[in-house]
N, C-alpha and C positions, 0 to 999 in steps of 0.2 A: 371740137365737141359741140360748140354752139350751133354750128351749121349741121352737123351730123345728127344731133339729137333734138334739134329745134328747141333749145333751151330758151325759156322766156322770162326767167327771173334770176338775177345775179346780185350778190351782196358781198361787198368787201367788209371784213369784220375788224374789230379792234384788237384781235389777236393775230393780225397779218395773215388771214386765210381768205379764201374765196368760197362762198357758199353758192351752190347751184340748187335752185328750188324747183318745185313742181315736177319732179322726175317720177317716172314709173319704175317699178322694180327692175325691169330689164335694163333700163338706161343706167340706173345706179350701179348695177353689177358690171356692166360693160365699161362704164367710165372708170370705175375703180381699177379694173384690170389694165385698161389702156393707159391710165395715168402712170402706172409703174414703168411703162416703156419710156416715159419722159422724166423719170426720177422723182415722181410725186407719189408719196405713200399716204393713202387715205386712212389706213388703220391707225387708231390712236386719235383720230379727229373727234371722237366722242368716247364716253365711258371712262372707266377708271384706269387711264393710261397716261404715260408721258405725252404731252401735247407737242405741237410743233414748236421748235425753239425759235424764239423771237430775236431779232437783231435790228439795230438802228437802220432805217431804210436806205440811207445814203452812205452807209459804211463802206469805206474804200474809195469813195469819190468825193466825199464832203470836205470842203475847205474848213480848217479849224478843228477837225476831229482830233482826239488824242492819238488814236491809231485805228487801223482797220481791224475790227473785232470779228468780222465774218468768218475767217478761217477757224476760229475757236468755236463759233456757233455751229459750224458744219461738223466739226469733230464731236461736239456735244450731242448733236442730233444723231449721228451715226451710233454713238454709244448708247443713247437712250433707247433707240430702236431694238437693241439687243436685249433689253430688259422686258419688252412687251410680253414675251411668252414665259419669262422666268420669274417675274416678281409680281405678286398680287398687291396692288396699292389700295389704300382705303378710299381714295378719290383721285381725281386728275392731278397731274404735276406739271406746272408751267415753269420753264427755265428760259431766261432771256439774257441778252447782252446789250449794254449801252456804250456808245463810243464817245460820249461827251456829257457835260452837265445838263444838256437839254433833256436827258432822260426820256427820250421818245418812247422807249419800250417799257417804261415804268419799272425799271430794274430794282429800285429801292423798295418796291412793295409788290413783288411777285413771290411765288413759292421759292424760287431761287434766282437771284439776280447777280450778274457779274458786271460791275461798273468800272469802266476804264479810268485809269489814272494817268496824269500827265507824264509820269515816269515810265510808262509802258507796261504797268502791271494792273491787277484788278483788286478792287474791294469787293467783298462778297456779302450779300444780304440774303437772309433766309426767313421763311414763314410769314411773308406779308401777303396782302391780297385785298381786293375790293369786294363789295357785297355786304351781306350781313356780317356783323362783327369785324368790320374792316380794320386792318392793322398795317402799319408800316413794318417793313422787314427789320429783322435784328441783324446788326452788323456782326458777323461771325468771324471775319478774317480781313486783313488789310495787306496790301502789297503782295498779292499772290501772283507768281509767275504764270503766264498763260499756258505753258506746257503742263502745268499741274492741275488744271481745272477739273479733269475727270475724277480725281480723288475726292473733290468737294461734292461733285454730283453723286458719287457713290455714297458718301457720308450722309447726304441729304436723303437719299432713298432709304438708307438704314434708319435714319431718324424717323422718317415717315412710317415705316413698317413697325417700328418699336413703339412710338408714342401717338400715332394716328388713331382715330376712332373708327373701328370697323363695325361698331354696333349702331351708331346713329349717324346717318349720312348727312344730316343737317349740321353736324358738328365735326365733319370728317376732313375738311380742307386743312392744309398745313397751318394756317394762321391760328387755328384753335389749339395747336401745340404750345403756343405762347401762354395760353390760359392754364394749361396743364403744368408747364415747367416754370413759368414765371421768370424771375431773374436768373434762373439756372440754365436758360435755354442755350446761350452761347457756350457755356461750360460743357453741357451735354453734347452739343455739336462737335466741340473739340475732341471729346472722348471718342465719338464715332469716327472722326477723322484720323485720330491716332491709330485706331484699330485697322483702318483701311491702309494706312501707310505701313503698319507693322506686318500686314499680311504678306508682304513681299511681292505682290502682283505688280508688274510694271504697267502703269496706266499713263505714262508720260506720252504726250502727243509728239510724234516724230517731227523733226524740224522740216522735213520735206512737205508736211501737210500744212505748214504755216506759211502763207504767201507773203506776209510782211517780213522784211529782213529783221533778224534778231541780233542783238549784241551778245557779248560773252556771257552775260548773266541771264540769258534767256528772255530778255525783255524786248517787246516790240518797239521798233523805232517809230516815233510819232509821225514823221513825215514820209514814211514808206508807203507809197500808194499801192492799191491793188493792181494786179497785172493787166492793165488796159494798154494794149499796144496801139490802139487807134489814136490818131492825132488830129488836131483841128486843121481846117482847110483855109483858114483866114476869114471865113464868114462869121458873123456875130448875131446874137439875138438878145433881146431884152424884154422886160415885162415882169409883173409881180409873180407870174407863175414860172419864170425862168431862173434857174439856179446855176451859176457858173461852178463847174467842178474843179477839183484840185488838179485834174489833168488839163493843161492849158489848151484852150480852144474848144473844149467840150462842155456840154450843158445837160442838165436834167430839167425836164418839164413836169410840173405838178398838174395832176388832173384829179379833181375832187367832184365826182358826180353827187348830186344832192342826195343826202342820206346814205351815201356809199352804195347806191344802187344804179349802176350804169345800164343804159339800154344795151342788151346783149349784142345788138347789131353794131354798136359803137366799138365794142371790143374786137369784133371781126374787122372793122375798118382800121383800127389801130394796128392789128396784126398785119393786115395787108400792107400798111404803110411802113412798118419797121422790119418786115421779114428780110428785106434786102439791104437794110442798114447795118453796116459792120458793127458788131458787138453791142448793138442796142438791146436793152432788156427792160422789163417792167419790175418795179419793186413796190410791194404793198406796204403801206405805213399803218401804224396803230391808230391813226385818226381817220381811217377809211379813205385816205388819199392814195393814189398810185403815182409813182414817178417813172417816167420814161427816161432812162439815163444813157449816157455815152452818145449824145447827139452833137453833130456839128451845128453851127449857127443856122445854116439853111435847113437842116433837118429839124431843128427845134422849132423853127417857124412853121414848118409843115405840120408838126404835131400840135402846135398851138391852135392852128386853124381847125384841125380835126376834132380837138377836144374843147371847142368853144361852147359846148352845151353844159359844161360843169359850172361849179361855183365861180361867181364873178367878184366876190368880195369876202372879207373875213367871216361875216355872219353866215354866209351861205356854205362855209366849210364846216358848219356845225355837225356834230356827231349824233347818230341815232342808231340803236340796235334794230334788228329786223322787225321787232314788235309783235303784238298779240294777234295780228291778222294771220300770222304764220306760226309764231313760236307757241308751243304747247303750254309753257309755263308763264307766258307773258300775261300781264295784267292789263296794260293799256297799249294802244297802237302808237308807238313812238314815231313811226314813219309818217303817219297821218298828221300828227301834231307838227312835225318839222315842216312838212309840205305846206301846211296852213300858215305857219310863221314866216316861211320864206316868201310866200305869195304876198302876205301882208307887208313885210318889210320892203318889198319892191314898190309897193304903193306909198309907204311912208317916205322912202328915199332919203334916209338920214345920211349924213356925211360918213365916209369910211371910218370904221373904228368906233362909231358911236355905240353900237351893240357888239359885244364880243362873240366869239364862238361859244355856243352853248352845247351842253351834252345831255342827251335824253335817253333814259333807260325805261323800258316798259315794265320792269319789276325790280325788286331789291337786288337781283343778281349783279347789277351794274355792268351789263354788257355794253351799254352806251357810255360807260365811265362817268356817270353823273357826279360821282364823289370827288373828281378832280377837275371839274369844269369851273371856269370863272363864274358861270351860272349853270346850275344843273337841275334837271327835272327827273323825278322817279315816279313811275306809274303807281297810282293808288286809288283811294276812294274817299269821298266826303259825303256825309249825310246832310241832306237839305230837306227840311220838313219831314224828317224821319225816314227818308228814302235815300238809298245809295246813288251817288252821282259820280260820273267819271271825273277824276282829279289827278293831280300830280303833286308830289312833295317837292318843295323848292329848296335848293342849296345855293350857297354863294361862297366865293373866295377859295375854291379848290385850286391846286397847282401841281403840275406834273414834273416840272424841272426841279433840279436840286437847289435848295432843299424842298422836297415835295410836301404838300399838305392836303388834308381832306377838307372839303367844304363844310361850312356850318349849315345845319338843317334849320330852316326858319319856320316851316309850317306847310299846310296843304292848300293848294289853290285849285279851283274848279278849272277843268280843261278849257271850257268855253271862255274863261276870263283871262287866260294866259296872254292872248294877243293884246288885250286892253292894258294889261300890266306892262308888257314890254314896250308898248307904244308910249305909255306915260313915262316910263323910265328913259326911253330914247329921246323924248321931247325935252326932258329936263337936261339930259347930258348934252344934247345938240345946242340948246340955248346957252349952255355954259361955254361953248366953243372949245371944249376939250374932248378927248376920246375917253372910252370907258375906263381904261387903266389909270389915267391921270385923275379923272373925276373920282373914282372909287378910292384911290389911295389917299385923297385929301379929306374925304368924309364918308367912311364906311357906314356909319349909322344912318346916313341919308338914304341909302339903298333900302334899309329895313323900314324906314318911314314910308317910302313909296310903296313897298310891298304890303305893308300892314293892312290896308283896307281890303286886300284881296285874299287874305289868309283866314 
């Protein structure tokens, strides 16, 4: 499509999707139809529909994962698509699966999250979400067999249509149902679930659809890898962007274009490189990284060379939404701010780890996931001499892994002063000889003291 339609703007999102920008109407329609031939459904990408089901990006190939959750995610996606024409939801519905405590898909604070357990089952979290009125999900079930997940999705849909707000879109996301039901939320979910089971409709996922081997209790085996038949050829690769897979001799290569916006020609180059590589594929991550998986060592080295235009350190893997230059509801240009900060950081040349990955959202919707960043910025405004000036709200100490936590909002900083603030922060951390995580853990209040003059 990039070649055929001369696409000039691509963005990887924090919901594991790829946005193609600056298209005319003819291109939009043609791409949507042609995508179906490749198993890509664009309907539900916007509006009050179930969105794409998210899954840990290295599920099935990741060393240390509890088990491969991708077969369950695929079954969930197939089921949710059957609801697009039959159920009118108050707002969008996001379902996701996490394969480990890393919680890469934010399963503990999505509309519905299935969190893998070490025993091969799932814990289920409901009615969470970032943005205004951010909330952690409610734990509604534990130790759920993977073959039963569709019953929980149906119960969630029924909860949403019963208690969701159809009158006020600003309060229509599932997290607002926690405000409506309070401590009774989990109890009401269980009632809906009981009705689904009592209906007699068989929604069990057939064993043949689950690629991981299962035990007698229907539990996935933790060490059962996805069906990758490719094997290593004896070649090896190493580097901070190279991840050895659970399949011996195979590697994944991480590529994080700055701001999640690769040069479209780079994607063409990657495609040309991997199209003849056996079982190689791209996986989009919720932090705007893509992984090229199932590479031999020599293939991984080739991909490393091709993708050397991406982030070269932790700070450069920072996350930013598409921003106000394109987004109709955006308040500030998050991409512009990130580009400015990356350029400045290259001049400062702090030791690796001095500045953490930051998360930037152009507005309160949190598409840049600022609320879970170690440092987060959210587009806003600040009055100077009675006039509105571009600014960002500062957050600190967010965390996506289990147990997840939302960052603390500290105040509003002028956009033009953010580089000075991060430079001052970086200089103090670098002088201590520690990385950000160690430095912050020892004295969280010092962060606030450094930020105070800018707020």
